[in-house]
C-alpha positions in Angstrom: 125.4 64.7 126.0 128.3 65.6 128.2 130.0 69.0 130.1 132.0 70.6 126.7 129.4 69.9 124.0 128.2 72.9 122.3 124.7 73.1 121.3 123.3 74.6 117.8 120.0 75.6 116.5 119.2 77.5 113.4 116.2 80.0 112.9 114.6 80.9 109.5 114.5 84.4 108.2 111.1 84.5 109.2 111.7 83.6 112.7 114.6 86.0 113.2 112.0 88.8 111.8 109.5 87.6 114.8 109.2 90.8 117.1 110.2 89.6 120.9 109.2 92.6 122.7 109.2 96.7 122.8 110.5 98.9 124.9 107.5 100.9 127.1 110.1 102.5 129.6 113.6 102.0 130.8 116.1 103.9 133.2 118.8 102.9 135.4 117.2 101.2 137.9 114.2 99.2 135.9 113.2 98.5 132.0 109.4 98.0 131.0 108.9 96.1 128.0 106.0 94.6 125.8 105.9 91.4 125.7 104.3 89.6 122.2 102.3 86.5 122.2 104.4 83.1 121.6 107.2 84.1 123.1 108.6 82.7 126.7 109.5 84.9 129.6 112.4 82.6 130.3 113.9 83.3 126.5 113.4 87.0 127.5 115.3 86.8 131.0 118.0 84.5 129.0 118.7 87.1 126.0 119.0 89.8 128.9 120.7 88.4 131.4 124.3 89.1 130.3 123.6 92.5 130.8 122.2 92.3 134.1 118.5 92.6 134.1 117.0 90.6 137.1 113.6 88.9 136.6 110.8 89.6 139.1 107.8 87.8 137.5 106.5 86.2 134.5 103.8 85.8 132.1 102.8 82.8 130.3 104.3 82.2 126.6 100.9 83.4 125.1 100.2 86.1 127.1 101.2 89.4 125.8 101.9 92.7 127.0 103.6 94.3 130.4 106.1 92.7 132.1 108.9 94.8 134.7 112.2 93.7 134.7 115.0 95.0 137.5 118.5 96.3 136.2 120.3 96.5 139.9 120.0 94.2 142.8 118.6 97.1 145.4 115.4 97.4 142.7 115.2 93.8 142.3 114.7 93.6 146.1 112.1 96.2 145.9 110.5 94.8 142.9 110.0 91.2 144.8 108.9 93.0 148.0 106.1 94.7 145.7 104.8 91.5 144.3 105.0 89.7 147.4 103.3 92.0 149.3 100.5 93.2 146.6 102.2 96.3 146.1 101.3 95.8 142.5 98.4 96.2 140.8 97.9 94.2 137.4 95.1 94.8 135.1 94.5 92.6 131.7 92.4 92.5 129.0 90.7 88.8 128.3 88.5 87.6 125.3 86.4 85.2 126.7 83.6 83.3 125.2 79.7 83.7 126.5 77.9 86.9 127.6 75.5 87.5 130.2 78.2 88.4 132.3 77.8 90.4 135.4 79.0 94.2 134.5 81.2 93.9 137.9 82.5 90.9 139.9 84.8 89.9 142.5 85.1 86.3 142.3 86.6 83.6 145.1 87.7 80.2 144.8 90.8 78.0 145.6 93.1 77.0 143.1 95.7 73.8 142.9 98.4 73.4 141.2 99.9 70.0 139.9 103.6 70.6 138.6 103.8 67.5 137.3 100.9 67.8 134.5 101.5 71.5 134.3 98.0 72.8 134.7 95.7 73.9 137.8 92.5 72.9 139.4 90.1 75.7 140.7 87.8 74.6 142.9 85.0 76.4 145.0 86.2 75.0 148.1 88.6 72.4 149.6 92.2 72.1 148.5 94.4 74.6 147.3 95.4 78.4 147.5 92.9 81.2 148.0 92.3 83.1 145.1 90.7 86.1 144.1 89.6 87.6 140.8 88.0 90.3 140.0 86.7 91.7 136.6 84.5 93.9 134.7 82.4 93.7 131.7 83.9 96.2 128.9 82.3 94.9 125.5 79.6 92.0 124.3 80.6 90.8 120.9 78.5 88.2 120.2 79.4 85.2 121.2 82.3 86.5 123.2 82.6 89.0 125.8 85.8 91.8 126.3 87.0 91.8 130.7 89.0 94.5 132.3 90.3 91.8 134.9 92.1 92.2 138.1 94.6 90.0 139.6 94.1 90.3 143.5 95.9 87.1 143.9 98.9 85.9 141.4 99.1 81.9 141.2 99.7 80.6 138.2 97.3 80.4 135.2 94.7 81.9 138.1 92.9 83.8 135.4 92.5 80.9 132.7 91.4 78.8 134.9 89.6 81.0 136.8 87.5 82.2 133.8 87.1 78.6 132.5 85.8 77.3 135.9 83.2 80.1 136.0 82.0 79.3 132.6 83.9 81.8 130.5 86.9 80.4 129.0 89.7 82.5 127.1 89.6 82.7 123.6 92.4 80.2 122.0 93.2 79.0 125.5 94.2 75.4 124.6 94.9 74.3 128.2 91.4 74.9 130.1 89.9 76.5 127.3 86.8 75.5 124.8 88.6 73.6 122.4 85.6 73.4 119.9 84.8 77.2 120.4 88.8 77.8 119.6 88.3 76.0 116.5 85.3 77.4 115.2 86.9 80.7 115.8 90.5 79.8 114.5 91.6 81.3 117.6 95.3 79.3 118.0 96.6 81.7 120.5 94.8 82.8 123.8 93.3 86.0 123.8 95.0 87.8 127.0 96.5 90.5 127.3 98.5 92.2 130.6 97.2 95.7 129.7 98.6 97.7 132.6 100.5 98.0 136.1 101.0 100.3 138.5 103.5 100.0 141.7 103.6 101.2 145.0 107.4 101.2 145.6 109.4 102.5 148.4 113.1 103.0 149.0 115.4 103.3 145.9 111.8 103.1 143.5 109.9 105.8 145.5 109.8 107.7 142.7 108.1 104.9 140.4 104.9 104.6 143.1 101.8 105.0 141.8 103.3 105.2 137.8 101.0 103.7 135.1 103.0 101.5 132.6 100.2 100.6 129.7 100.8 98.4 126.7 99.2 100.3 123.8 97.9 97.1 122.3 94.0 96.0 122.4 92.0 93.1 121.7 
């Protein structure tokens, strides 16, 4: 390819009809959406960029649920500060293989990212960034368990890799999960939902501090 070339691609009517996200909240400063599973965050950012929307975090392609975007520079700076300084509470629902998990636990480990392989490795100790993941057992469903997961650190693939390291892989996760169990349950996409996001914001977004944004979806 060279400068000036035009690239086109075509979608089927079924592909065009696929829902990308729903709007949970919007004002002059922020847009909060409920992303669908199977949608790349980057595709959403690209489609909204001409309207001035600015990304401040992302979800994996097959993770669905709540995301927030900024609509101006001041909101972008404050949201980035919230994420960097851990003034954001992010809660997820995860359906995992296994049962008999503690009712509540806070697990710590180390996560090392391999950018070339596009995956991470979790270890009890050693190289990598320190991670902290909190989970609460909500419901046991035979061979699977529904968890409420709270991220205290937000590293790449943290929930999926950490739960797999603990012996409870996310249902449908093809990267870190149990492939045989996924086939048995016909689970082609990971069952992971960004359920709730709470900001403790300042400055131009003080009015949003403590407000909860919740996805209506469940697992």
